[in-house]
C-alpha positions as a LaTeX table, in Angstrom:
\begin{tabular}{lrrr}
\hline
Residue & $x$ (\AA) & $y$ (\AA) & $z$ (\AA) \\
\hline
Unk1 & 169.44 & 61.96 & 92.62 \\
Unk2 & 167.61 & 65.13 & 93.53 \\
Unk3 & 164.10 & 66.13 & 94.80 \\
Unk4 & 161.52 & 68.18 & 92.64 \\
Unk5 & 162.93 & 71.09 & 94.48 \\
Unk6 & 162.30 & 74.74 & 93.10 \\
Unk7 & 160.06 & 73.44 & 90.25 \\
Unk8 & 157.32 & 73.03 & 92.51 \\
Unk9 & 158.35 & 73.21 & 96.31 \\
Unk10 & 158.11 & 76.54 & 98.17 \\
Unk11 & 160.57 & 75.26 & 100.60 \\
Unk12 & 163.38 & 75.04 & 98.17 \\
Unk13 & 166.67 & 76.85 & 99.02 \\
Unk14 & 168.91 & 76.39 & 95.93 \\
Unk15 & 168.56 & 75.36 & 92.41 \\
Unk16 & 168.93 & 71.52 & 92.86 \\
Unk17 & 168.31 & 70.87 & 89.04 \\
Unk18 & 170.99 & 72.88 & 88.15 \\
Unk19 & 173.50 & 71.46 & 90.88 \\
Unk20 & 172.48 & 67.91 & 90.03 \\
Unk21 & 172.95 & 68.52 & 86.11 \\
Unk22 & 176.49 & 70.27 & 86.95 \\
Unk23 & 177.72 & 67.34 & 88.93 \\
Unk24 & 176.42 & 64.51 & 86.63 \\
Unk25 & 177.92 & 66.04 & 83.60 \\
Unk26 & 181.09 & 66.50 & 85.47 \\
Unk27 & 181.46 & 62.86 & 86.83 \\
Unk28 & 179.40 & 60.85 & 83.90 \\
Unk29 & 182.39 & 58.79 & 83.24 \\
Unk30 & 182.80 & 57.89 & 86.95 \\
Unk31 & 179.55 & 56.87 & 87.23 \\
Unk32 & 179.14 & 54.68 & 84.23 \\
Unk33 & 182.62 & 53.29 & 84.06 \\
Unk34 & 183.74 & 53.37 & 87.85 \\
Unk35 & 187.38 & 52.93 & 88.50 \\
Unk36 & 186.66 & 53.62 & 92.51 \\
Unk37 & 186.97 & 51.40 & 95.46 \\
Unk38 & 183.27 & 51.35 & 95.42 \\
Unk39 & 180.30 & 53.47 & 94.56 \\
Unk40 & 180.06 & 57.12 & 95.37 \\
Unk41 & 176.58 & 58.39 & 95.62 \\
Unk42 & 175.24 & 61.99 & 95.21 \\
Unk43 & 172.10 & 63.36 & 96.40 \\
Unk44 & 170.51 & 66.79 & 96.49 \\
Unk45 & 167.51 & 67.69 & 98.86 \\
Unk46 & 166.44 & 71.57 & 98.47 \\
Unk47 & 165.69 & 72.18 & 102.02 \\
Unk48 & 166.23 & 70.44 & 105.60 \\
Unk49 & 163.21 & 68.23 & 105.06 \\
Unk50 & 165.53 & 66.30 & 103.06 \\
Unk51 & 162.98 & 64.52 & 101.18 \\
Unk52 & 165.75 & 62.69 & 99.45 \\
Unk53 & 167.05 & 60.99 & 102.56 \\
Unk54 & 170.44 & 62.18 & 101.61 \\
Unk55 & 172.00 & 62.48 & 105.11 \\
Unk56 & 171.20 & 58.72 & 105.45 \\
Unk57 & 172.16 & 57.31 & 101.94 \\
Unk58 & 174.49 & 59.61 & 100.07 \\
Unk59 & 178.18 & 59.72 & 100.21 \\
Unk60 & 177.87 & 63.40 & 99.39 \\
Unk61 & 174.55 & 64.93 & 100.63 \\
Unk62 & 173.67 & 68.68 & 99.63 \\
Unk63 & 171.00 & 69.99 & 101.67 \\
Unk64 & 169.59 & 73.59 & 101.29 \\
Unk65 & 169.44 & 75.71 & 103.94 \\
Unk66 & 169.27 & 79.32 & 105.29 \\
Unk67 & 171.51 & 81.55 & 107.71 \\
Unk68 & 169.33 & 84.44 & 108.34 \\
Unk69 & 165.99 & 84.67 & 110.24 \\
Unk70 & 162.82 & 82.72 & 109.59 \\
Unk71 & 160.36 & 84.98 & 107.83 \\
Unk72 & 156.89 & 85.62 & 109.12 \\
Unk73 & 153.41 & 86.56 & 107.48 \\
Unk74 & 150.91 & 88.14 & 109.98 \\
Unk75 & 147.94 & 87.80 & 107.68 \\
Unk76 & 148.46 & 84.10 & 107.23 \\
Unk77 & 149.48 & 83.67 & 110.78 \\
Unk78 & 146.14 & 85.16 & 112.02 \\
Unk79 & 144.15 & 82.94 & 109.27 \\
Unk80 & 146.09 & 79.70 & 110.55 \\
Unk81 & 145.46 & 80.87 & 114.33 \\
Unk82 & 141.69 & 81.42 & 113.56 \\
Unk83 & 141.39 & 77.77 & 111.69 \\
Unk84 & 143.41 & 75.58 & 114.22 \\
Unk85 & 143.23 & 77.67 & 117.72 \\
Unk86 & 145.71 & 77.53 & 120.81 \\
Unk87 & 145.54 & 74.03 & 121.56 \\
Unk88 & 147.01 & 73.08 & 118.19 \\
Unk89 & 149.61 & 76.09 & 118.35 \\
Unk90 & 150.73 & 74.94 & 121.87 \\
Unk91 & 150.73 & 71.21 & 121.09 \\
Unk92 & 151.86 & 71.05 & 117.45 \\
Unk93 & 154.35 & 74.12 & 117.07 \\
Unk94 & 155.63 & 75.51 & 120.43 \\
Unk95 & 156.22 & 72.25 & 122.48 \\
Unk96 & 157.65 & 70.35 & 119.70 \\
Unk97 & 160.62 & 72.76 & 118.91 \\
Unk98 & 163.53 & 70.77 & 119.60 \\
Unk99 & 165.53 & 73.59 & 120.97 \\
Unk100 & 162.67 & 75.54 & 122.62 \\
Unk101 & 163.17 & 78.35 & 120.38 \\
Unk102 & 159.51 & 79.25 & 119.95 \\
Unk103 & 157.48 & 81.00 & 122.45 \\
Unk104 & 154.20 & 82.04 & 122.91 \\
Unk105 & 153.83 & 85.60 & 124.16 \\
Unk106 & 151.51 & 88.77 & 124.93 \\
Unk107 & 152.19 & 91.00 & 122.02 \\
Unk108 & 153.34 & 93.78 & 124.42 \\
Unk109 & 156.10 & 91.52 & 125.85 \\
Unk110 & 157.77 & 90.43 & 122.44 \\
Unk111 & 161.39 & 90.88 & 122.54 \\
Unk112 & 163.28 & 92.99 & 119.90 \\
Unk113 & 166.94 & 91.91 & 118.38 \\
Unk114 & 168.54 & 91.02 & 115.30 \\
Unk115 & 168.18 & 87.49 & 115.94 \\
Unk116 & 164.26 & 87.54 & 116.81 \\
Unk117 & 161.51 & 86.75 & 114.41 \\
Unk118 & 157.91 & 87.60 & 115.76 \\
Unk119 & 154.28 & 87.36 & 114.27 \\
Unk120 & 151.07 & 88.25 & 115.79 \\
Unk121 & 148.40 & 85.70 & 116.05 \\
Unk122 & 145.55 & 87.74 & 117.32 \\
Unk123 & 145.22 & 91.15 & 118.94 \\
Unk124 & 147.05 & 90.24 & 122.04 \\
Unk125 & 149.07 & 87.23 & 121.54 \\
Unk126 & 152.19 & 86.57 & 119.25 \\
Unk127 & 154.84 & 84.12 & 118.51 \\
Unk128 & 158.33 & 84.90 & 119.10 \\
Unk129 & 161.26 & 82.88 & 117.43 \\
Unk130 & 164.85 & 82.89 & 118.78 \\
Unk131 & 166.55 & 82.31 & 115.63 \\
Unk132 & 170.06 & 81.80 & 117.28 \\
Unk133 & 168.67 & 78.58 & 118.71 \\
Unk134 & 166.81 & 77.54 & 115.58 \\
Unk135 & 168.23 & 74.29 & 114.20 \\
Unk136 & 166.27 & 74.48 & 110.93 \\
Unk137 & 164.30 & 71.38 & 111.71 \\
Unk138 & 161.57 & 72.69 & 109.64 \\
Unk139 & 158.63 & 71.45 & 111.70 \\
Unk140 & 157.17 & 74.83 & 112.70 \\
Unk141 & 157.24 & 75.89 & 108.84 \\
Unk142 & 155.85 & 72.60 & 107.87 \\
Unk143 & 152.88 & 72.99 & 110.14 \\
Unk144 & 152.27 & 76.76 & 109.63 \\
Unk145 & 153.36 & 76.92 & 105.97 \\
Unk146 & 153.23 & 80.63 & 104.90 \\
Unk147 & 152.73 & 81.97 & 108.32 \\
Unk148 & 156.31 & 81.00 & 108.72 \\
Unk149 & 158.99 & 80.52 & 105.95 \\
Unk150 & 162.83 & 79.89 & 105.34 \\
Unk151 & 164.90 & 83.01 & 105.29 \\
Unk152 & 166.25 & 84.72 & 102.24 \\
Unk153 & 170.15 & 84.24 & 102.84 \\
Unk154 & 169.89 & 80.82 & 101.16 \\
Unk155 & 172.53 & 78.14 & 100.22 \\
Unk156 & 173.44 & 74.59 & 101.25 \\
Unk157 & 175.04 & 72.54 & 103.71 \\
Unk158 & 177.36 & 69.65 & 102.59 \\
Unk159 & 177.58 & 66.20 & 104.20 \\
Unk160 & 179.81 & 63.58 & 103.49 \\
Unk161 & 179.81 & 59.76 & 104.49 \\
Unk162 & 176.15 & 58.71 & 104.70 \\
Unk163 & 175.31 & 55.10 & 103.72 \\
Unk164 & 173.24 & 52.24 & 104.57 \\
Unk165 & 174.64 & 48.85 & 105.95 \\
Unk166 & 177.84 & 47.49 & 104.74 \\
Unk167 & 180.94 & 46.88 & 106.84 \\
Unk168 & 180.19 & 48.98 & 109.66 \\
Unk169 & 176.46 & 49.34 & 109.83 \\
Unk170 & 174.35 & 52.70 & 108.70 \\
Unk171 & 176.15 & 56.03 & 109.06 \\
Unk172 & 174.81 & 59.46 & 108.93 \\
Unk173 & 176.52 & 62.16 & 106.82 \\
Unk174 & 178.92 & 64.14 & 108.66 \\
Unk175 & 178.87 & 68.01 & 108.05 \\
Unk176 & 182.01 & 69.16 & 106.23 \\
Unk177 & 180.52 & 72.62 & 105.05 \\
Unk178 & 178.17 & 74.03 & 107.14 \\
Unk179 & 177.02 & 76.62 & 104.69 \\
Unk180 & 177.79 & 77.33 & 101.04 \\
Unk181 & 175.81 & 79.93 & 99.14 \\
Unk182 & 174.57 & 78.71 & 95.76 \\
Unk183 & 173.71 & 82.16 & 94.02 \\
Unk184 & 176.23 & 82.50 & 91.23 \\
Unk185 & 178.08 & 80.34 & 88.66 \\
Unk186 & 180.94 & 80.54 & 90.92 \\
Unk187 & 179.00 & 78.98 & 93.63 \\
Unk188 & 178.15 & 75.98 & 91.67 \\
Unk189 & 181.67 & 75.58 & 90.19 \\
Unk190 & 182.88 & 75.51 & 93.98 \\
Unk191 & 180.53 & 72.76 & 94.68 \\
Unk192 & 181.51 & 70.60 & 91.56 \\
Unk193 & 185.11 & 71.18 & 92.95 \\
Unk194 & 184.55 & 70.11 & 96.66 \\
Unk195 & 182.86 & 66.94 & 94.88 \\
Unk196 & 186.08 & 66.33 & 92.82 \\
Unk197 & 188.45 & 66.81 & 95.53 \\
Unk198 & 186.26 & 64.52 & 97.66 \\
Unk199 & 186.10 & 61.84 & 94.78 \\
Unk200 & 189.75 & 62.23 & 94.31 \\
Unk201 & 190.66 & 61.56 & 97.83 \\
Unk202 & 188.24 & 58.56 & 98.01 \\
Unk203 & 189.97 & 56.92 & 95.01 \\
Unk204 & 193.28 & 57.26 & 96.53 \\
Unk205 & 192.74 & 56.22 & 100.00 \\
Unk206 & 189.40 & 53.96 & 100.28 \\
Unk207 & 190.17 & 50.40 & 100.56 \\
Unk208 & 188.18 & 47.95 & 98.07 \\
Unk209 & 184.45 & 47.59 & 98.81 \\
Unk210 & 184.75 & 50.67 & 101.25 \\
Unk211 & 182.19 & 53.57 & 101.16 \\
Unk212 & 183.15 & 57.18 & 102.18 \\
Unk213 & 181.89 & 57.02 & 105.66 \\
Unk214 & 183.74 & 53.78 & 106.28 \\
Unk215 & 186.93 & 55.45 & 105.10 \\
Unk216 & 186.15 & 58.54 & 107.39 \\
Unk217 & 185.66 & 56.42 & 110.19 \\
Unk218 & 189.00 & 54.44 & 109.78 \\
Unk219 & 191.21 & 57.36 & 108.77 \\
Unk220 & 189.49 & 59.93 & 110.94 \\
Unk221 & 187.70 & 63.17 & 110.18 \\
Unk222 & 190.48 & 65.42 & 110.50 \\
Unk223 & 192.62 & 63.62 & 108.06 \\
Unk224 & 189.63 & 63.53 & 105.71 \\
Unk225 & 189.25 & 67.19 & 105.84 \\
Unk226 & 192.98 & 67.99 & 105.52 \\
Unk227 & 192.93 & 65.93 & 102.43 \\
Unk228 & 190.20 & 67.84 & 100.64 \\
Unk229 & 191.67 & 71.23 & 101.82 \\
Unk230 & 188.72 & 72.24 & 104.30 \\
Unk231 & 189.19 & 74.11 & 107.41 \\
Unk232 & 187.86 & 72.72 & 110.68 \\
Unk233 & 184.62 & 74.36 & 111.90 \\
Unk234 & 182.78 & 73.79 & 115.24 \\
Unk235 & 179.68 & 73.21 & 113.25 \\
Unk236 & 181.12 & 69.95 & 111.83 \\
Unk237 & 180.67 & 68.43 & 115.43 \\
Unk238 & 177.34 & 67.44 & 116.25 \\
Unk239 & 177.82 & 67.03 & 120.13 \\
Unk240 & 180.76 & 67.45 & 122.16 \\
Unk241 & 182.61 & 64.12 & 123.22 \\
Unk242 & 181.52 & 62.37 & 126.11 \\
Unk243 & 184.65 & 60.71 & 127.05 \\
Unk244 & 187.16 & 63.71 & 127.32 \\
Unk245 & 190.91 & 62.82 & 128.27 \\
Unk246 & 190.19 & 65.03 & 131.41 \\
Unk247 & 189.99 & 63.66 & 135.01 \\
Unk248 & 188.43 & 66.03 & 137.41 \\
Unk249 & 188.66 & 63.62 & 140.80 \\
Unk250 & 191.05 & 64.41 & 142.98 \\
Unk251 & 191.70 & 67.91 & 141.31 \\
Unk252 & 192.23 & 69.94 & 144.24 \\
Unk253 & 195.03 & 67.37 & 145.54 \\
Unk254 & 196.75 & 67.74 & 142.35 \\
Unk255 & 196.65 & 71.52 & 142.11 \\
Unk256 & 198.13 & 71.13 & 145.68 \\
Unk257 & 200.98 & 68.84 & 144.72 \\
Unk258 & 201.86 & 71.01 & 141.79 \\
Unk259 & 201.83 & 74.10 & 143.97 \\
Unk260 & 204.22 & 72.35 & 146.50 \\
Unk261 & 206.45 & 71.36 & 143.62 \\
Unk262 & 206.59 & 74.65 & 142.42 \\
Unk263 & 207.16 & 76.35 & 145.75 \\
Unk264 & 210.16 & 73.63 & 146.48 \\
Unk265 & 211.80 & 74.39 & 143.17 \\
\hline
\end{tabular}
């Protein structure tokens, strides 16, 4: 399944219909006469709004994204500000940025840099966006559509393992490819090739009546990534683990013991 995407939506970051059609044409036999341990769902969302809810429902979720800076349009930003005012700007745009990447500044104080986007709201005030902190949640773009827009270096993020309740409850998809461009025929072929490797690995390693996410939980993400031939990337980790195998209590005493053993040796 795919969203309406580029056919009608200005937020689209890739050709969803083309990606959907190539995947369906490639795996049509598996879809109609499945010889897999259990079903394997594909979903394509054109932007991080994820209108298909693919991150929660699809074994392979393809979500449009971008990797450069948010684009701005000063004329539309000024028009939006005149209509909605400072209160809505602060309450519904600046304060709701999950990573505090957006700041309201005096125009003379706006920073310059390769990761900074800025747009004037009136003659004295501007919005400044630190794109290095942006997590593509789409909220500011949804609220100030046109004044703010997705970047131009577009592609997709591929996630694996999303599903609803079965054996171990709901699972969100895990990022396996943080960014994949979708501009050339070779790019779309690479997406189909990744899907083929994933289905082959799933067919060989999953248990009966087990979804992809449950298989990954059982065998471990590293084994899955190695099985489909992907390099491990820090962007695949949503948050650092909270139970590392390191104990810091009594650290100084342990260091002193080690130094004493070295001195005695």
